[in-house]
Every structure is written in structure tokens, then in C-alpha cells.
N, C-alpha and C positions, 0 to 999 in steps of 0.2 A: 504493500500500500504506500509506504513512504517513498519507495523508488518511483512509483507513478507520480506522486506529488512532486518529487524532485524534478522530473521531466516537465511537468505542467508549469511549475513556477519558473523554471529556466526558460521555457518558451515564451513566457510573459515578461522577460527581461529582469526578473528578480535574481538574486544570488543565493540559491539554496545551498546549505551545508549539511551533510549527513554525519551524524555522530551516534555511536552506540553507548549504551549505559556502562559497559565495561571500561570504555575509554575515559569516562568521567571519574577519575581516581584522585584528583587533587582539587583544592578549593581556593587557593590564593589567586589574586588578580593576574599575576604573571603566569602562573601555572595554567589557568583557564585560557589565557591568551595563546600559550604554546599549544594546548590541546586543540583549540580552534584552528590555528595556523596549520597544524599537522593535517587536520581534516580538509582544509582548503587545498593544501598541496596535493593530497591524495585524489581530490576530485578534479582539480583544474591545473595542477602543476605548480612547481616552486615559484615560477614567475608571476603567478596570480595573487600572491599574498599582499604586495603593496596595493594593487588596484582594489583588493577586497576591502582594506581599511579605508580607502579613499571613496568607496562607493556610497557611503552614507548609510546610517542605521536603517532608514525606511525601506531600503531594498534588500536587506539581509533577512534570510529565513532559516531558522534552525529546525532540522528534522532529527529529533532525538529518539532513538529506538531502544526499547527494553530498558527503561529507566530503572526498573527493579533489579537490574544486574549490577548497578553501581555499588561499590563497597562503602561509599560515604554515608554518614548518618548524622543526625542531630544538627548542630550549628554548622558543621562542615558541608553537609548536604544543602542547607539553606543558603550558605555563602556562595557555593558553586552556582546554584540556580539564579541567585541574584546577579552575579557577574554575567551570566549568559543572557539574562533578561536585559541587561544594559547594552549588550552588543547587538542583539537581534530585535527587530521590530515585531517579529512574529515567531512563536515557537509552537511546533506540533510535536507532541510527546506521546509515545505509546508505552504501556506497561501492562502487567498481568492483572487479573481481576482481584487478587488478594493484596495488591500493593498498598491500597488505602489503609490496610491494617496497621501500617507503620505510623499512621497519624495518631492512633491511640497510644502508641508508645512514646512518640516525640511530636506532640501537636505543634510546637513552635517552629519546627523545621518545614512545615507545609505552607508557610505564608504565601509564597509566589504561586504554588500549585493551586491553592484555593481561589486565587483570582482568575484562573483560567476557566474556560468553558469545558465541561466534562462530557464526554460521549462514550457510549458503550456499544461495542460491536455485537449486534444482535445475531442470533442463530437464524439460519435459513428455514423457512417453512417449505411445504411440499412444492409450491410453484417456483420459488426461487431455486430450490435444488434442481428442479427439472430444467429451468432455463440455463443454469450453469452447465448441466450435463449436456444439453443440446448444443450449447456453444462449444464445449470441449469436443464433442463428436464431429463438429464442422470446422475444426481448426485446419488452416491450410486450404480452405475452400472445400465445398461439398463435392467430392469426386466420386462418391459412391452412389449407386442407384438407390431409390427410396426404400426398398425392402431391406437393403444392407444397413442403411442409416438407422432405420427403425430398430433393427435387431441389435445394433450397437448401443443405442440409447436405452433400449429395454434391458440389456445385460447390465449396463452401468447403473440404471435406476434400481434394479433388484439387488445389486451388490451393496450400493450405498444404503438402501432401506434396511437390508439385513444387518449390516455392520453397525449402523447408528442405533437400530433397535428402538426400544421405547425410551430414548433419551440417554442411553448409557455412554454414547459418544456425542460430543457437541456437534451440532449441525452448522458449524462455522465454515467459511470459505477455506481456511487452512486445512482442516481435516478433510473436507470434500476434495480439494485438489490433491492432497497426499494420497487419498484412496484411488482417485482416478488415474494417477500416475502408475499405480501398481498394475493397471490393466493394459498397459502398453506392451504388446507382444514384442519379445526380443530385448526388452529393456532389462537392466540388472535387477529391477524390482518386479518382474513379471510374475504376478500371482493369480492370473485370471482363472486358472484351473485348480486353485488351492482351496483347502478347507477354510471355513470362516475364522477359526482360531488363528490361522496364519496371518490374517490381516491385522488382528489386534497385536500379535507379536511384532509384526513389522512396524506398527506405529510406535511401539515401545523401544525397539532397537534403533529406529530412526532418531528418537529423542536422545538416546544415549550417544549415538554417533555425532550428533550436532555438538555435544559436549566433549568430543574427541576421546571418548572412552574406548579403550582397545578391545578387540574381539575376545582376547583372552579373559577379560573381566566380565563379559556379558553373562556367562552362566552363573558366576558367583553373585552378581547383582540381582539377577532374576530370582535366584534362590533366597537371597536376603529379603526381597520384596514379597516373595511367596510366604515366608514365615511371618513377615510383618502384616500381611493380609489376614492371616489366621489370628494373630495377636489383636489386631484392630476389630475383628469380627466378634470378639468376646466383650466388646463394650457396646452399650445400647445406642450410642450416638455415632459409632464408627469414627470417633475422634479420640485422640490420646493426648495427655499432657506432656510437657517437656521431660518431666521426671519419668513418666511411663516409657517414653521413647528412649531415654538413656538406659533405663532398666532393660528394655528389650534388646538394645544394641549390645549391652554387656553380656546378656545371656546368649545371644547369637554368636558373638565372637568367641566366648568361652567354649560353647558347644562344638564349634567348628575349628577351634584352634587357630583363629585368625587375628592379625594385628591391624585393626581398622580404627582410624581416628573418628570419633563421633561427629565432631564439627565438620570435618571434610566430607564424610558420608552424607550427613544431613544437607549440607550445601549442594552436593552433587545431585541428590534426588530432587531438591527444590529447583535447581537450574535446569534440570532435564524435564521439569514439569510433571514429575511422577508423584512426589510426596512432599508436602510443604505445610507451613504454618498458616493458619487463618485465624479469624477472631475467636473461635471456640476450641482451639487446639490444633494438633497436627493431624492431617488426614490425606488420603489420596486425592489428587487434583481433580480427576474425572471418575465418574462411576465405573466405566469399563476397566479402569486400572485396578480398582478394588476387586471387582468380580473376577477379572482375569487371574490375578495373583492368588486370590482365595481359592478359585477353582484349581489352580495349579497345585497348591498345597494339599487340598483334599484328594486330588488324583494320586499324589505321591505318598499318601498316608492312609490308604484304604484298608490296610491291615490292622489298624487300631480301632478298638471298639468305640472310643470317644468320637472319632471321625464318622464312623458308620451311624452312630446315634444322631449326630448333627445332620447328616444327609437325610436320614429318615424323617427327621423333624421338618426339614425344608420341603421334602416331597409331600408331606401331609398338609402343607400350607401353600400350594402353588398359586392360589389366588392372590397371595401377597407378592408384590413385585420383587421385593428383596429375596424371597425364597426362590421364586421362579428364575430370577437372574443367576442366583448361586448355582442352581442345578443345571441351567443352560450352559454356563461357562465350565462347569465340571464335565459336561458332555463334550465340550470342545477339546478338553485335555485327555480324557480317558475313554477307552473302548472296553474297559473291564466289564465282565459279565455282571458283577454286582451293581454296576451303574445302571445298565439297561434293565436289569431285573427289578431294581428299585422303582424305576420310572414305570415299567410295565405293571407292577403290582398296583400302583396308584391308578393307572388307567383302567385296570380291570375292576376296581372298586366303584368307579363312577357309573351310576345308573345300572348297577349290576342286575337288578330285577327285570330290566327291559331286554327284549331281544332286538337285534339290529333291524332297522327298516330295510326292506329290499326293493320297494317301489313296484313289486309285481302283483301281490295279492293283498296288500295292506293299505291301499289308497283309494278304495272304491268310494268311500264317503267323500273324499276330496274331489275325485273325478265326477261325482254326482252333482257337484255344484254348477257344472256347465254342460251344455248339450254337445259341444265340440271344443276342440282346442282353440282358445282365443287367438285371433289374428295378431301377428307382430309385423311391424314395418321397419325396414332398414332405410334410413335416410343417408345417402352418400355424402361423405364429409372427409375432411383431412385428418388422419390419425394424430398428427402432432398437435393440431388445434384442439382435438378432442381431449388429448392428454392434458393440455394446459387447463381446459375447463374443469376437468376432474380434479386436478391438483388445487385449483382455486376453491372448489367445493370442499375438498379435504381440509384445507386450512380453516375454512369457516366452521365446518362441523366439529373439527377437533377443538377449536377454541370454545365452542358452546359445550362440548362434552366435558371438558375440563372444569367448566363452571358448574355444571349440573351433576357431574358424577359423584354419587355419595361414597362415603367410606365403605370399603368392602366388608368391614365388620358389621355394618348396619344393613347389609343386603339380606334378602330372604335366602335360606340355605340352598334352595334350588338354583339360584343365580350364582351363588358362590361356587357350587358344584360345576356349573356351566363354565365359569371363568377358569376354574382349575382344569376342567376337561380340555378346553381350547389351548391352555398353556402347555398341558401335557402333550397334546398333539404336535404343537410347534417344536417342543424340546425333543421328542422322539424322532420327528422328521429331520431335525437338524443333526441329531446323533447319527442317523442313517446316512445323511449326506457327508458328514465329516469322516466317517469310517467305512465307507462303501467298499474300499479295497482291502480291509483287514477282517471284516466280518464274513463268516461262511454263508453261502447262499441260503441254507436252511434257516439260519437265524434271521437273515434279512426278510425272508418270506414270512416267518412267524411275526416279526415286529410290524411289518406293513399290514398284514391281515388284522392284527390286534389293534393297530391304529385306526383302520377303517371301521372295524366293528365297534370300537369304543365311541367313535364319533357318531355312528348311526344308532347306537343305543341312546345316546343323549338326544339325538334328533327325534327318535320315536317318542321319548318322554314329552318333549315340548310340542310335538305335532299332535299327539293324542290330547294333550292339555287344551290346545287351541280348538281342535275338532269337537271336543266335548262342549265347548262354549261357542260353537260356530253360529248357533241361532242368535245368541246375544250379539255376537260380532256383526252378523248380517243386519240385524235390526238397527244397530248403532250406525252402520254405514248408510242404511236406508234413510235414517233421520237426517244425516248430514246432506245427502243428495237432495232430499225434499227441502231442507232449510235453504240450500243454495239455489233452489229452483232449477236444478239440472234435468229433472225428469218428472213430468206431471202424472203420467200413467203409473198406477200402483204396481201392476204386473211387470212393466218394464223396469220400474225402480227396483223391484225385488231381484229381477234377473241381473241388473247391473251391480247390485250389492253382492250377489253371489259370485259374480265374475271377479269383482275386486277382492273378495275374500279368497277366492281360488288363487289369484295372482299374488296376494300377500303370503299365503302358505307356500306357493311356488318359489318366491324370493328367499324364504327361510331355508327351504330344502337346497336351493341353488347355492346359498351362502355356505352351508355345511359341505356340500360337494366340492366347491372351489377351495375351501379351507383345507380339506383333505388332499386335494390334488396339488395345491401349491406347496404344502408341507413336505411332500416327497418328490416334487418335480425336479428331476435331475437325469441327464442322459446316462449317468453311471448306474442308475437304478431302473432304467427302462425295461431291461430284460426281466428282472425280478418282478416288477409290477405286472408285466404281461402274464407271467406264470401265475401270479396271485389271482388275476382276473379270470384266466382260463379255468383255474380250479374253483372259482366262485362266480359263475357267469350271471349273477343277478343284474337286474336293470340298473340299480344304483352303483354297483361296482363298475359296470360298463360306462356309465355316465362320468364316473371319476376319471376313467382312462381318457375319455373324450376331453374332459376339462384339462388334463395334463397336456395332451397333444395340442390343444388350442391356447396353451399358455406361452407359446413361442411363435416367432415369426415363421411363416411357412406352414402353419398348422392346417391349411386347407388344400395343400398340394395333392394329398391322397384322400379322395372322398369315399373310398370303398367302405371303411369302417363306419363312417357316419351314415352311409346309405343302408348298410346292413342293420345298424342299430335302429335307424328311423323306421325301417320296414317292420322290425320286430316289435316296436312299441306303437304301431299305428292305431291301436285301440286303447292306448293309455295317454289320456290328455295331459296329465301332470308331467309325465316323463317327456312327452313331445315338447311341451312348453319349455321345460328346463333345457333340453337340447338346443332349441331355437335361441334361447337366451344366451347360452354359452357361445354359439356361433355369432350372434349379433355382437356380443362383447369383443370377440376376436376381430371382427371386421371393423369395429369402432376404434380399436387400439393398434392394429397392425396393418401393414401395407398388403393389399390383395389386388390381383388383377381383375379387370372387368369380367373376363370369362369365368374366373373362379367365383366371383360374386353371383353371377347369373346362374351358374350351375348349382351352387349350394342353396341359393334361395329358391330355385325351382324344385330342388329335391325336398326341401323342408317346408315348402309352401309359405315362404316369407315374401311379402310384397316389397318391391324396391321403389323408393321415391328419390328423385334427384333433388339435391339441396337447393339449387337455383329455382326449380319449379315450386318447391315448398315456399321459398321466400316470396316469389311472385304471387302465389295464391294468398299468402298472409297479407301482402300489401293490398291486393284487390279486396279482400274481405274487410280491411280497415277502411278503404275508401267507401265501400257500401255502408259500413257502420256509421261513417260520418255523414 
């Protein structure tokens, strides 16, 4: 950011000077002058120093990066900034989010800083992330055909969404760009076919390398932080005091026979943005660091009963984000049988009294709500524009959800069980993706089938709950339709209410099917998933397979599976409607040829409307209304 500002100010005839916090190590007038001249010489050459002082204060701009890296404090810190402020008319200073904590220790040293305008670098929402990814994919000019561009953007979006998770990694430009760099094929950081845990490890190693930590020290520091993660996990706030930190350090060095200076180690971890002091104690800088190192420690100590009890406790509370993140990161580190059996045990306890939905002989009541499968319309549009609209909607709904979402402890037990079920599905799916090459085929088959069946047991529970109250639901929708004056005829109003109830139930089933598909969608698991479907050829299993195929660019190249499935479910309105929704979603998000659209829409009886035609019809209707 400061480099961009340097270029911008220079183009406007200002004299910008770049300085790092580490270079600000003296505070006298003469020392500050020398530090500034060294920076001027570095940027413009030795001959530029006299013209710099002659240029006048109003044209000088200081760009001071990482102020928290300076070793100055107290009055020396204040003096240094005061001298700089007298030399430059404008100062742009960057620092870490915990830098202001220094003000509590030495408030008098912050006089100059308190007079400056303060800004915070906000995290990117869904739309901003998408825009950055789209720009990254088009660097150097868009030389790829549309389908290849969409595939690249889709791959990047899925990676970034997976790594960022539910806020465990900050969605800032720095982290975003660091992750995107790992996807460049042939680069030294090419991780595009790696397990998710490798990305977190890369972020950590990258932080250490920036501090010039040698490779020989990486393993020891990672082990130190893993033990520190376990130590911190034993405190309610996940923060420790200075005394606690020193005690841990002493215990670690004694246990491993190491001579490590506490001050040096704590400073290194802080400079690498791994573990630092904030207003309520020492703690890991970002959530992913805490969970990564805690997961590493748990994976390496599975033979102890204390650790196994801790893991079981977490598995029993997967509705709690702290517990679900702990188990998820454990799954990144270990493929041990005890890990997946623990996850599997919890999955099997969810809605254990229900049998999995199959969508063959258990949806007659739902199908009875409509005389035939409701028509669906595909409006031709641009996939990238569609993705932008969806990301905008996600930002709005996520903000509202965070405002309205109650504490999980106050939710009804059925919804707590649902949240836990969905978390278990995600964790088990990620476990399979992480360790596809180490697990035996039979184990992978068992886990995938258990994952599907667990999800569809939960689906049956909620589907039957809604079907039991379907009359109340239909009547409620009828009243809304009548109140809005959308339908005067009572019979037509009832039919419309039944259709909307059918579609509501269909959306719920579709959401479960897509969640299952996305959780295991990986080319490395495709062969095993096919075997599971062949061994259990129920309609809902086959729809999951379609959902997986349609989760990637090019999902409509082979229509034979869709054609066969559509033929087999021709008398099943709910299954047909779900299949059409999956295909519509694919065409909405991925690049498809005109011929592919025509063929699949003809096969599934989906109407096609041209976007331009729809816009003209809308304008005409507005003219008539006026």
C-alpha cells in the first residue's frame, strides 16, 4: 500500500520518503536527520539529499511502515516522532492492530500519534474477495476462453473460502494475495493440489521466513508453538499473563533441553505475527494460528488419555465454534483411526432414531402437493455478473444473520443437533479430502456412506416435522397471498400455496444434497463416491452425484447420467424439481455453450428466456402500468 502511495505522491511532484519502523532506532535531532538522509539516498541517490532539504517542508511526505517494529519507547519514541513531524508536512504511518496497547503503558509518548487521523484496514466481504480474485485471474490480460477463466476463478474462490473458514483467517488483502500466490503453477509456493492444512502451514512458514528464521529452526519453533497452543487452551480466555508465558517457556526449555532466551523468543513470535501481547494478555495473533498449533499438539499426543478426553469433549460440542474448529484442525494434522472414529461416533448419534431419506418411496405426501413438477425458467445471463450479485447478497444476509443469530446455548436442542450435524459433515468431508491418499478404499467408502446417511437422517427428521405441519404452513401462505391481493380465487390461492410449500420443502432437500456433495467434492474421491452410489442407487444418492458433477466447470459436457436419472424419476416431482434446480444453479455460475444449454433444458423441460427479451418485456409492462 505504501509503495503505491509513494508512486502516487511522486507523480504529483511531492517528495515521498519511505522508512521502516526498524530503521527508527535513534531519537536525537541529528540522528533523525541521518536516518532521513539515508532513506532519501536509498530512494533517489546520494545527490538528492541537498535538493531534499531545499524542497520545503510542504512537499515532503513520510511513509513510515510497521511503526510497531521500532525499539524506541517512552520519551525517546515521542522525540523521534516529533522531529519527523517537523521535517515532513504529511506522515502516513502503518502499524499492527495491537500497537495502540502501548498507549496504556506510556500514554505521554503518543502525543503526535493522537493528533493524526486513524484508519483501520477492514476485512474483505464476499464481493470484495470475488473482485480481487477476478482481477488476479485476469492479470496480464484475459487470454483464456470464458470457461477456463470461470474455472480458475471458481478454484480460487473455493480455496480462499475454505482457508478463511468462519473467520479463522482474516479476510484482508495481505492474506488473500498470499493465498492466491500459492496457486500459481510452477511457482516455488505451488500448493494448488495440496491439503488444506498445507496452506495454513505455508502462511506460518512465510511469516517466519520474513523474519529471516533459518529452515533448521522451523521444526523447533513449530513444536514450541504447538505446546504453547495446548498451554493456552487450558485457560478460559485463550490468553496468558507474562508470568504464565515465562513459566511455560521455562518448562518447555527444560523438557527439551534447550537454551532459549525468553525475551528473544517472545520478540521473534511477536515480529512474525504469531504470538504477541495485547490488552488482556499474551495470545495468538489470529484464530487459525491457535487452532493450527493446538491441532498439531493433539495429533502428536493421541496416546495420552488426557488428550483423548479433550477431543471427546470437543466432539460432543461441535455446535460450539471453538470445539468444531479444534476438531477440524486436528483432522488437518492426523489421519489416525481414533480421529475419524471419534468424528464418526458423533455423526452416528445424530438423529439416530430416523432412517435416511431416499426420495423414492418416502415423499408421496410432498409430491401430492402439486399435480406436476412446477415449471422452472432459465434466464440467460453472464456467470461473472451472477456471481457478483450472489456475493452482494451474501454480504447483506451475513450481516443480518450476525445481528439476529442467538447464542447456540439458547437454541432448541433440535437446532443444536442440526448445527452439530452440519459441522460434523464438513469436518468428515475435509478429513477425507486431506487424507485421500493415505486412507484405504474400504475406509473411505464407509466414511462417505456414513456421511451421506447421517445427513439424510437429519433431513428426514426436519422434513417429517414440516410435513406434519404442512396444513398450517399452507394456510399461512394462503393468508399472505390473499392479504397481498395476488390471487382472488380461493381454489387457485390454495393451489399456489401448495406449490410454494412444495418449493420450500424442495429448497431444504436441495440444500442438504448440495451440502453433502460439496463436503466430499474432490477429483481424488470421485472413484470412491461412484462405488458408494453404485452400491446404494437410491434417488437421493444419485442426486448427490449429480450435485458433485455440477459443482465444477464443464459439468454439462456429458448429459448421459442426467438423462438416465431424469428418465428414472419422471414420476417423482420433488426429485425432478431438485435436479432442475441443480442444473439451473450450474448454468447460472459456470460458462456453458448455447448447444449445451439447449440440450439440457430440452431434456429436463426447462424453459429458456433471453435476458434482453426479459428486460424489454419488463420495460413494456412498466410503460403500460404508467
